[in-house]
Every structure is written in C-alpha cells, then in structure tokens.
N, C-alpha and C positions, 0 to 999 in steps of 0.2 A: 512729657503729657503727648497721649495722642488725642488723634481728631474725633470727635463723635461719632459714635457706628451707630447708633440707633437710626431709623429711617433711611438709611442712605439707597436703600435703591428708589426712594422717593425725590433723592434728592438727584440722584444720577439721572432719572427720567426726568426729571424738571432741568437738569441743565443740556439734556442731550435733545429734548425739544424746542432748548432757548425760550425756556422760561424763567430762568433761573441764568444771571451770569457770575463770574467768578471778580472779586475785585480786591486790589490789597492797597497798601497802603492807609492813610486816613480814612475810606470811605471802606475800611475792615475795622472799625472802632465803633464799637456800638454805643458807647457811654453816653455821647451827646444824645443821641437818639433818648436815650432813657429819661435823661434831663428834660428832652422838649415833651416825652411825655409826662413828666409829672408838671410842668406847668400847665400844659392841658387840661389834665384831671380837674386842676385847681380851676380854669375856667368853666370845665363842661359843671362842678358843683355850685360855680357862683351864679349861673343863669336857671338852674333847673326850675325855680321857682317861677319865672318870668317866660322860658321859653324851653319846654321840653322838650321839644325837637330838636333844639342845637346840641341841650344837653345828650341828649341819647348818641345824635349825631359825635360829640366832642367824644364821649365814652368811645366810640369804637375808634376815633385816632387815636384815642390813649393805646388802644389794643393792639391796633395796628403798629403802632411805633414800636411798643417794648416788642412784637414779635419780629417786626423788622431789624430791630438793634438784636434780635439774638443772631439774624442769618447776617449782618453786617458785621458781627463779629469771627462769624465764620469765613468770612469775607467772599459773602453771598448776595446778592442782590437781585429782587425781580425784577423782569422788564415787562415791556408795556404788553407784550404776549402772554406774560404767565399774570400781572396785575394781582390785585386785593389776593383772587383765589389761589395762587400757586402759595401764597405765604400763607392764606389756612393751610392748605394741604402738607406743607413741609412741615410746618411748627409740629401741625398734630402727631404728625408721623415721626417727630424727633424725641420731641417733648411730651407728646402724652395729654391726658385729662388735664389738667391744668388748664391748656389752652382748646379745651374742648368747646365754649362759649363765644370763641371767637367768629364760626361761622354763623351762630346765632344773630350774633352783633351786626357780623358783616350784610347777612341780608336782610335783617329789619333795617340797616340804616339805607340802604338798596328801595326797599320800600318809603323809607320816608323821604328823600333825596329823590325819585322817581315814582309817584305815588301811581295807581291804577284806578284807586279807589278814591273820588270824592271826601275831603274829611276825611281821610286817614291820618292820624296822630297820636303822636307818644301823650303817654300819660306822666306826671311827675311821679308815681310809682314805677312804671317800666323805666324811666330816665334814671331812675334813683337805682333801679335793680342792676343796669347798663354800667353804670358810674361802679359799681360793688364789683362786679366782675371783671370789669377793664383794671380795676385796681389792684386785684389778687393775679391779674396776668402780669399784671407792671411788678407785683410782688416777688412774682414766682419770676420775671424776667433778671430781676438784680441779683435774683441769687444763683439761676443758673448763668450769668453771664463769667463769672470769673476761670467756670471751669472748661470755659470753649477755647478753641483753635482754630488755626483755619481749615479749610475742609479742604 
C-alpha cells in the first residue's frame, strides 16, 4: 500500500514549518483516538439540553480527535506551533469536503471559549448541528483509517 498522496504539498509544508512532526510506534495508531472521539460524542449528546455551549465544545473535540486520528495513523502529529489550525488545513487538503465543517466548528468553539461579545452562547439547535457534523467526520475517519499508511 502506498502512502496517501492527496494533499502532499500541504503536509510537506507543515512538516517543513514544524507545524507537524513525524511519529512512530504506538503514537502512529489512530484507532484509540477514534474510540475516544466516540465516547466524547456520547458526552456531547448527554449535555445538549442543559449546556449547549459545552455540547458544542465537545462536538468540536470529536471532530478534532477524529481528524487527529487520521494524521496519527499516518505518523503525523500537530506541534504547538501548528495547533488545531494545521489539523484543519492538512485534513481538508488530504481528505476533502467531508472535513470542510471542521474549520467552522473550530472558529465557533474559539468564540465560545474566548468570547468577545458578552452573552454569546450556543443554542441547542446550533449544538445539535455541531454534534451531527462531528459525528459525520468521525464516521468518515473510521472509513478512511484502514487505507492509511505512514507518511
């Protein structure tokens, strides 16, 4: 099996800028992170009625774990200099539209966690949509993972 070639330029650039680093061994296995994402997804659904902000943030975490699992399975890990943003860039470049909403979730999560407008809160509908988007990314990651090899 050959390595995933779509998005190679973005991965190479992120590695060169040290926004991503290469890892091996157990760190290059994304399966445990997908299992974690599944547990967090259940947590998000459990709190949506009482705390939509937390449900939204947890939904974002699901999307991030699912995306990071794909990178891990390729032997890639974001660095502190790349952070969550490089995950968004590289996953979209490699895996396309199924991960388009990751950026929306990331930006809105930042607004909720670091508000600039007093009283800016997530609604139950917004959190429910975030959970649906995150669940779709988790499903896509589960389907993609078996076809990935080390980068």
